[in-house]
C-alpha angles and dihedrals in degrees: 000000000000112000099181147352112222115199118202123179101175125045094357092167091055091047090050098047092046092048092046089053092054093047093048093048096063119096097184101058117052132181099042117138140162131232122187126220124183119220111175108298095343124084115209120207112202114207110210136186111214121244090244092062092048092059094054098089093290109185137159092280093054090047093051086050091051090048093050092050090051089050089050090049092050093048088055090049089052093051093049093045096051090047096048108026113009093053096057091043087052094053094044087050099044099031102036092149091071119097121236093264092050093044090051092049091053092044094052091050094044090048091051088051092048091047089053089051096046093049095047123104091241093061092069086079091053093047091048088055091052092051090047091052093048089049093049087050095049091051092069104020133062095187118063116202105205100198092039092054091050092049100043108020103041101043094139094049090049088049091054091053092046092050088050090053091042092052094047093045095050092050090049092050091048090051092046091051090050095054092045088054090049092047088051093052091047088053090055091050095048096050095036115100110242111248094186138028101213140013137171119215116214118193114214130171092265106026150355112260117214113207129184124223092268089058097252120139114244107227121204101217094180092056091045089054091048095045090050093053104032137036103247115197095206126130118228087250091059089049091051093049092047093048096048092049090050094049091039094198118201090223130026127186112194112200106212099165101090128099093269123111109232118196111243093226088059090056088047095050093047090050093050097044101042097027111170092010090069128076128175121224115208096180137011140145100232105157098205099067101089096039092050090045096055094043097048096046095049 
């Protein structure tokens, strides 16, 4: 007795192997087997119940139980398929501008997130809805179109997967942009002729002081002129980075032991851009810090 004909256009082998594992795993329903049939570009898998099982007091309740088990098996196949195959196709389709390595990175992170979702307790409700939709479909259809069911009957589930991929991709692109920016800054510091051998960077509440090895503050006359004549929307961190790149010192000592909160991302950027040229001082007894700070902030 044939219960269902499952039509698969893409990845029929994957669907077949996954479905067979599901059917073989069950201990309560015996006698189910699969027979393939090719029709053009679509492979149809007929799911049959053996005659021996039909003879064992097979009634309506038994049939409904078999049908529920098949629906559960198909739901598991759908979850495996979306996690293994559909996910990568979605990335290649929506983010075609990524190269193979980037697409693989996003696939791996998206797959990790999807695995966490499908193994969470809350996912049981999602799976129940998938099973219910499969059962509703089987009530009025003998042929089950695998891709069509995914596209038109599981829109919310597909949207969830799309949102995961979108979030992972956006974070990756931001990270890529950040490191491209860092590499560009490092390039500037490498090719720029050094204008000074050594500087100290002293953080204050309003600015970062840049001091030469003789203890003299290094002024930026160009920036002072601009700031007096234009409203520049630059943070003190932006100004510091710009000035250090312009000066391109051979050695930088950043004093981070004062009572000033320094954003961690600033320290990270400085470390990445200036690398071995940069050292951090956690304690020292330089006498000019307070006097310079008060004069420069007035």
